[in-house]
C-alpha positions as CSV (number, residue, x, y, z in Angstrom):
1,X,56.6,52.6,-15.8
2,X,54.8,52.7,-12.5
3,X,51.3,52.9,-12.2
4,X,50.3,56.8,-11.7
5,X,46.9,57.7,-10.2
6,X,45.4,54.4,-9.5
7,X,45.0,54.6,-6.2
8,X,42.1,53.0,-4.4
9,X,40.4,54.5,-2.2
10,X,39.7,53.1,1.3
11,X,35.7,52.4,2.1
12,X,35.0,53.8,5.7
13,X,34.0,50.9,8.1
14,X,31.7,50.6,10.2
15,X,30.6,47.8,13.6
16,X,26.9,46.5,13.7
17,X,26.2,47.3,17.5
18,X,24.2,43.9,17.5
19,X,26.0,41.3,15.7
20,X,29.6,43.3,15.6
21,X,30.0,42.4,12.3
22,X,32.7,45.0,10.7
23,X,31.5,45.8,7.5
24,X,31.8,48.7,4.7
25,X,29.5,51.9,6.2
26,X,27.4,51.9,2.7
27,X,26.3,48.3,3.8
28,X,25.0,48.8,7.0
29,X,21.8,51.2,8.3
30,X,22.2,54.2,10.4
31,X,20.4,55.0,13.2
32,X,20.7,58.2,14.6
33,X,19.7,60.2,17.9
34,X,18.9,63.6,16.9
35,X,19.5,67.1,18.6
36,X,16.1,67.1,19.8
37,X,16.6,63.3,21.7
38,X,14.8,61.1,19.0
39,X,15.8,58.2,17.7
40,X,15.3,57.3,14.1
41,X,16.5,55.5,11.3
42,X,18.8,57.5,9.0
43,X,18.8,55.3,5.5
44,X,20.9,58.5,3.8
45,X,23.3,58.2,6.8
46,X,23.2,62.2,6.9
47,X,20.8,63.2,9.6
48,X,22.0,65.5,12.2
49,X,23.1,63.6,15.8
50,X,25.1,60.8,17.1
51,X,25.0,57.6,14.7
52,X,25.3,54.1,15.7
53,X,24.9,51.6,13.0
54,X,22.9,47.9,12.5
55,X,23.3,45.4,9.7
56,X,20.1,44.3,8.0
57,X,19.3,41.5,9.7
58,X,16.2,41.4,11.4
59,X,17.6,39.4,14.5
60,X,19.9,42.3,14.7
61,X,17.3,44.9,15.2
62,X,15.5,42.9,17.4
63,X,18.4,42.3,19.6
64,X,19.3,46.0,19.2
65,X,16.2,47.4,20.4
66,X,15.4,44.4,22.8
67,X,18.7,44.1,24.4
68,X,19.6,47.5,25.0
69,X,22.8,47.3,22.4
70,X,21.4,50.6,20.3
71,X,20.4,52.7,23.4
72,X,23.7,51.9,24.8
73,X,26.0,53.0,21.5
74,X,23.7,56.1,21.6
75,X,23.5,57.3,24.8
76,X,19.7,57.6,25.6
77,X,17.0,55.9,26.8
78,X,14.7,54.5,24.2
79,X,11.2,55.3,24.1
80,X,8.4,53.1,23.4
81,X,7.7,55.3,20.4
82,X,11.2,55.7,19.2
83,X,11.5,51.9,19.6
84,X,8.1,51.1,17.8
85,X,9.3,53.0,14.9
86,X,12.5,51.1,14.7
87,X,10.8,48.0,14.7
88,X,8.2,48.9,11.8
89,X,11.7,50.4,9.9
90,X,13.4,47.2,10.5
91,X,9.9,45.1,9.2
92,X,10.4,46.6,6.0
93,X,14.2,45.5,5.1
94,X,14.8,42.7,3.1
95,X,18.4,42.0,4.3
96,X,20.4,39.4,5.2
97,X,19.6,36.8,7.4
98,X,22.2,34.9,9.4
């Protein structure tokens, strides 16, 4: 008798804008450009706006902000205030380090 109803659900995959690692959506942190034009971290993944994903590595957050990878993905110029807010958020992460 075949296994009926035991389908495994496919997990959504996303790519880190900095290191280009592809993994499950829930393992990455979403950063969103809000309708007002602000750029903020969205740990819940439910904030309205254009999103990009970054892994938990401190180097990835630094490169995403400093080298403009995040700004390019979100199609926005990152203000100094938003960049500082993202740096502060990243400093509180205890993610992987590569």
